[in-house]
N, C-alpha and C positions, 0 to 999 in steps of 0.2 A: 359254482356258486361261492360267493365270498363269505368268509366267516366274519364274525363280529370283530375279531382282532384285526383282520385286514382292513375292514371299513374304518375302524377307529384310527389306524395308522394313516390312511388316506385322508381322512378328515383333518387330522392334525397337520399334515403337510399343507392342505388347502388353507387352514387357519394361519399357518406361519407365512405363507405367500401373501395372504391378504393383509396381515399385520405389517409385513415388510413394505408392501405397496402403500399402505396408509401412512406409515412413518416417512417414507420417501416423499409422498405427496405433501404432507405437513411440513417437512423440512424445506422443500422447494417453495412452498407458499410463504414461508417465513424469510426467504432471502431478501425481500425488500426492506426488512428491518435490520439487516446486518450492517456493521460499520463499514466504512469505505475500505477498499483493499489498497494495499501499498503498490506503487509502481516503481520501477527502476529506471533511472535516467542515465543511460550510458554516456561516456564522454563524446562530445561532438563540438569540436572547436568552431566550426562554421554554423552550428545550430541547425543543421539539416535533419538531425535526428531529435525530434521533440515529442512530448507527450501532453495531451490535454488533461488537466486536472480540474474538477469541479468542486467548489466549496459552497455548500448550501445547507439549508435546514439548521440543525443545531451546531454544525461545524463553524468554527471561527477562523480557520487558517490551515496551514500546511506544516507538518513536521518534516524537516529534511534531515537525513542521517548519512554520514560518511560510511561507505562500505568498501572494504571491510573496516572494522574498528581495530586499527593497529597503530603502533607507535609512528609509523610513516604517515598515515593519514591524519593522525592527531597533530603532527608537526607541520602539516600543509594546510593551505587555504583551499577552498573550493568555491567556485562561483556558478550559481544557477541563474540563467537568464529568463526573465518573464517576457515572452515574445510580444504579446499585444500591449501589455502595460509598460513595456520598455524599461524594466527595472533590473538591476543586478542585485542578486541576493547572495550574500557572502557568508559562508560557514568559516569562521575564523580559526586561527591556530589554537590548539588545546581545547577545541570544541568538537565533540562527537556528533551532537544533534542540536538543532535550534528550531525555533518556531517562527513562522512568518504569518502575520495576521493579514488576511485577505478574504474577500468573498467573491463569488462569481466563477466563471470559467475562463481559463487562460491556458496557453501553451507554455511549457517549461522545458529547458534543456540544460544539461550540465556542460557549460561552455569553457570554463577555465579552471586551472589549478596551479599552485606553485610546484606541484609534483604529480602530473597526470598519470605517471606510470604506477603510482602507489594505489590508485583507485580502480575498483571494478566498476563502480557506478555510484550514484547518489540515490538513496531510497527516499521516496516521498509519499506521504499519506495525508489526506484531508482529515481534520479532526479538531479537537479542542486541546488547549495546553494544560492538561490535567497533571502533567509531571513537572510543571513549573520550569520548563526549558528556557534557556536564555533566548532573547529575540535575535533573529538573524540580522546581520548588519547590512 
C-alpha cells in the first residue's frame, strides 16, 4: 500500500508532465505568428542552387547579409539573382547588409562576387526595414 508521501510525489510528476505537454502544445500553436526564419544562400555561379523566399503579410522585403561579416566580405561585392523576376541584387562594397523591397514569392541565388572565396553564404530573411538598412543596389 502506498503512503501519502509516495502518492504526493507521483501526483507531482504527473502534474509536471502535464504542464510540460501543455507548454509544448501552446508553443507549437504559436509558431504561425513567429517571424520568418533566415535562409542561407550558398555560392552558386550557375544558379542551380537557389532558395524560394516568400514576402507577404506585414513584410515589405528581404534583408540580405554578407556572411561572415569580415574585412574581406566588406571589401567585396556580392550579387544575388532573383530568378523569376530576373533582377540582380547587389550588396555593395563597405555594406554588410542591405534591404531589397519586394513582395510575393521568388527564387534567389548567390550568383556572383568580386571575392567568392571570402564568403560562406549570403543570409536572407523576409521582414521590414526596421533597422534603416541601405537599399540594395
